[in-house]
N, C-alpha and C positions, 0 to 999 in steps of 0.2 A: 174322068172319074164318074162314069155313069154305070148304072146297073139296070138292065132291061127288065129284071124281075121285081123291081121296086114297086112299092105302093105309090099312089098319087102324092105328089109333093104338096106340102102345106107351107105357106109363106107367112112370115111375121115381119114387123117393122118395115112395112112397105116393100117387102121382097128382099130385104137385106139379111134376113135370117131364113133359111130354108130347112125343112124337116121331111124326111121320108123313112120308111122302114123296109127291110128286105131280109127275109128268112131269119127272124129273131134278132136282127141287128137294127138299131135306130141310128140314123145319120143326121147330124146337124151341120149345116154348111154356113159359114160366115160369107155372105155374098155381097161384098162391097169392093169388087176388084179395082174400080177406078181409084180408090184410096188405099189400095193394098189391104183391104178388109179392116181398116181402122174402125174402132168401135165407138159409135155414138151412144148417147144415153138410150135412145130408142132401140138400138141394137141390143144393148145389155138387157133391156126389158123384154124384147122379143126372144132373146136367148133363154131367159128364165121361163117364158111361156112354153118354148119348145122342150126344154128340159122337163118341165112339169108334165107335159103331155106324154112324153116317152116314159117317164117314171111311172105314170098311172096306166100305161098300156101293158097288160099282162102278157102280150105276145112278144114283147121286147125284153131281151135278157142282157144286152150289152149296148153301149152307145159310143159311136165314133164322132169326134169333132174334127172338122177339116175346113180349109179355106178355099174359096173359089178362085179361078183364074190361073192357078199354077205359080203365082209369083209370091204369094204370102199366105201364111196361116192366119195370123192377125199381127199387123204391124204396130199395134199400140192403140192408144186413145185417139179419137178424131180431134186433132189439135185445133181445127177450125172452129170447134165449139168452145174452146177455152175462154175466149174473151167474154162469152155470154154466161157460161156455167162454171168456170173455174178461175175467175179473174182475181180472186183473193181467198183468204183462209175460210171465211164464212161460206162463200159460194162453193169452194172446193169440198167443204165438209158435207154440204147438201148433196153434191154430186156423188161423193163417196157413199153416202147413205143409200142413194138410189141404185147404185151399182153393187153395193156390198151384199144386198139380199140375194142377187143372182150368183155371186161368187160363193156365198154360204150354201146356196142350194147345190152347187157343184161339189163343194168341199164335203158335204154330208150326203152325197148321192148314194142311194142304196144299191145301185147296179154298177157293174164294172164300166169304166170309161177309158177311152183310148184317144189320145191326141195324135192325129195324122198330120205331120208337119212338113210342108214343102215351101221353100222360100223363106221370107222374113218372119221371124217370131220374136217380137220386140215389145218391151214395156208391158202394157196390159195383156198383150198376147202371151207373154211369158207367164203372167199370173194364171191365165186360163190353162195353159199347157201344164204348169206345175201342179194344178189342182186335179188334173186327170190322173188316173191310176197308172197308166202306161203311156210313154211317149215314143213314137216311132217317127223317124225323120228321114227325109231324102238327102242325098249327097249334097244338093245345092242349098240346103237350108242354112240360115244364119240366125244367131241368137244374141240378144243384148238387152240391156235396160238403160236407156239414155236419160234417166231422170236428172243426173248431174248436169247434163247439157241443156236441160230445160228449166233448171232451178226449182224443181219440185221434189218432194220427199216421197219415196216409194213406201207403201204401207207396211205395217207390221206383219200382217199375214203373208204378204208376198215375200218379204225377206225371211220370215220363219221357214217357209217352204224352200226358198233358195238355199239357205244355210243347211237345211236337213238333207238336201240333195247333193250339194257340191262342197259343203264345209265352209267355215267362216273366212278362211284366207281367200278362196276363190270368190266368195260373195263380195268381199272387200274390193278385190281387183276389178270385178265387173261393175260394181257400183261406183267406185271412186273414179274410174276412167271413162265409163260409159261405152267401153269397147264392144265390138262385135266379135263373136267367135264362130268358126265354121262347124260343120256337123261332126268332123273327126275329133275336134277338141271337146265339143259338147258330149260326145260319147265317152271320151277318156276321163272326163271329170265327173261323170255320172248324171249329167243333166238329161240325157236321153238314154233309152235302153237299147235301141237298135238303129242302125243307119242302113238304108236300102237304096239301090239305084233308083233314080227319079222315075223311070218308066215302069218300075216294079212296085213302087210304094203303095199304091192303092190295092193292088192284088194281094200283097203281103199283109197289109193291115186288115183287109177284109178276111183273109184266111185265118189270122189270129182271132178276130172277132167271132168268126163262125165256130172255131174250136171252142171258144169260151161259151158260146150260146148253146152248144151241144152237150156241155158238161152239166153236172148237177147244180142247179141254182142255189140250193141251200148250202151245199159245200162251199161254193164260191162266196156266198154271203158270209159264211163262218170265217173264211180266210180274210175277207175284207174287214170285218169287224175286229178280228183278233189282231191283224197287222196294225190297224188304227190304234188299238189299245196298247200294243207294244211300243208305239212311237210316243205315247204319253209318259209323263213322269210316273214313276211307280206308285206314288201316293194318289194319283188321279185315275188309275186303271180300274175299270169296272169288270172285275173277275166274274161276277154273277152273270153278266151279259154273255161273256165268253162261254161259261158253262151251259147257259140256257140254249145258245145256238148249237153247241156241240151235242146236247141231248136231243134237240130237234132233228138234227141230221141222223142220229142213230135210230130214232123212232120213225123216220120218214118212209113213205112208200118208195122214194127214190133209192134209199139204201137197199131195200129189198130188190128193187128193179136192177140195181147195179150188180148185186150178188148173182141174181138169176141170169142176167145177160152174160156175165163172166162164165158161169157154168155152161150156158148154152152156146158159148162162143159167137155171140152176136153183139151188135152195137146197142147199148141201152137207150131207152127213150124216157128221158127224165121229164117230170111234170112240175117240179118245184114244190112238191108237198110230200 
């Protein structure tokens, strides 16, 4: 999963979160392969730093999330920390507060996000993947939420996203049993959008990201905002925001560039303004 045209890699959380950019695409790697990329609190916080950096980088138009080592995307929370940071309700609440900020950052991310999933995607890893806009998985990937086997409650936001993707019946089956499902089942129930052969996963994911990065940023932003509003209850939808981003697209230099490029039979060069 390397790209020789990438920028220099930046490390967070003692190297367990890595970030680099390549041709308009930001890449964040969960780099804890010895523990199948299980997330510690330090990794959650490093993840937030990497997300913030890429959010504020004007050259980055789309962000890919992936796991190192080829065995896991994220296998869940680092259970070795539980005795110290999640041993009872009060400690668990503090843990949730410290990691919730990073999940909220991803949930409200202004740029398109893609989860590139190979191997295990479990528990907290499912939360990360479900918060991404698009999930692309390898044939060998496995999905599950083992909360019932650990005696812990999976959070409201995680279950809300699970139900929105797979429906309440499948959410119940996954949660009550703690079962794992393979990539074909995940595709069938709507948990992932595409399943790719293992050796083609990164190339296919990067190809989709590159396509997104070459399209008009304002038009993509409009789609992201509008879809998010569609998913809300009708009484909570912000129609004014939808209208505003639509008007911004129609008045943009990119719209003029798109029309001109079409007439000149060339590829447009969008600037995001």
